N, C-alpha and C positions, 0 to 999 in steps of 0.2 A: 506566580507569574504565568502568563498565558503563552501558548505556543506562538512563535512568530516565524515568518518566512522572509528570508533575505535573498535577493537576486543580485548577482554580481557579474558584470561583463568583464571578461579577461581576454587579453590578446594572447592566444596560444597558436604558435606557428607549427608545432610538431606534436607528435603523439606523446613524446617524452614530457613535454611541458604540460599537456592536458592531464597526464597521469599524476604529475607532481602537484598541479593545482587541486585536483580531487583529493589527493593525500593530505594536503594542507587544510582543505575545507573540512575534512572529516576529523582531523586531529584536534580541532578547537573544542573546548569543553562546552557541553550542553547541546551539541549537534546530534540529532537523531537520524537524519537522512540527508543525503546530498545527491543531486543529479544534474546532468547537462540538460539545458532547455534552450529554446530559441530555434530559429530556422537554420542557423549555421552551427549550432551546438557550441557557441562561444560564450554562453552564459551558464553560471552555476547557481542552482536554487538550493538553498540550505534551510532546513527546518529544524526547530528544536526550541528549548526553553533557555532563556538567559544568555543568548549568544550576543557577543559584542561585535557589532557590524564594523566598527572602526578597526578593531584588532584584525578581523578577517581581511579587510581590504588592504591594510598595511602589510600583513604577512604575504599576501598574494603579490603586491607590488614589489616587495623586496626580493622574493624568490622566483617569481614567474615572469612578470612583465607588467605592462600598463593595465591598470584595473580601474573600472568605474563602478560605483555603487548605484545600481539601477533602482531598486525599491526595497523598502522594509515595511512589513505589515503583518497583521494577524493571519493565522492559517484559516482558510475557509474549510470548515468541517463539512464533510459529506454526510448527509442524513440517509441512512439506508431506508429504502422504501419497504414498508411492511405490507405483505400480501395478506389478504383475508383468507384465513385458513378455517376450514370447516372441521369439526371433530370427526374422527374416523368412526364410522358406525359398523359394528360387526353384526352380520346376520347369520343365523344358524339355519342351515338347510339339511333336510333329511335325504339321505341317499336312497332312492327307490329300488335300486338294484341289489341292495344288501339282503333283502328277503329271498332273492333267488340265488345269489352266489354267496353262501355263508362260508366258503372255504378260504376266503381271503381275509387278511388282517386289516382291512380298511374299515375305519369306524363308520357307523351308519349316519353319522352327522359330520359336517365339516363347516369351517367358518369361511365366509366370503368377505373380503375387505374391499 
């Protein structure tokens, strides 16, 4: 099964109801993440595999309040942009002052990355 995203609009009048709605949304089997979306934060977006959207809306209607199923669809995967990376070249340089100052423990060569 492929991942799916379900958006549900829930009438939540108080902070207590919004916490309860989130708790119900997360408790359903197959849910990987849930978050509030929308301009008024009255919608819950649930993502995961094998989620029963009817079960989700029914539970929210029974325990929280009026609930509308807004959308059900596949999750849009974000493809990470790959940056062109050059291999790191190490250059060896000789320290010209080593011949004059032999008392220090600095090697006469060092690497520049």
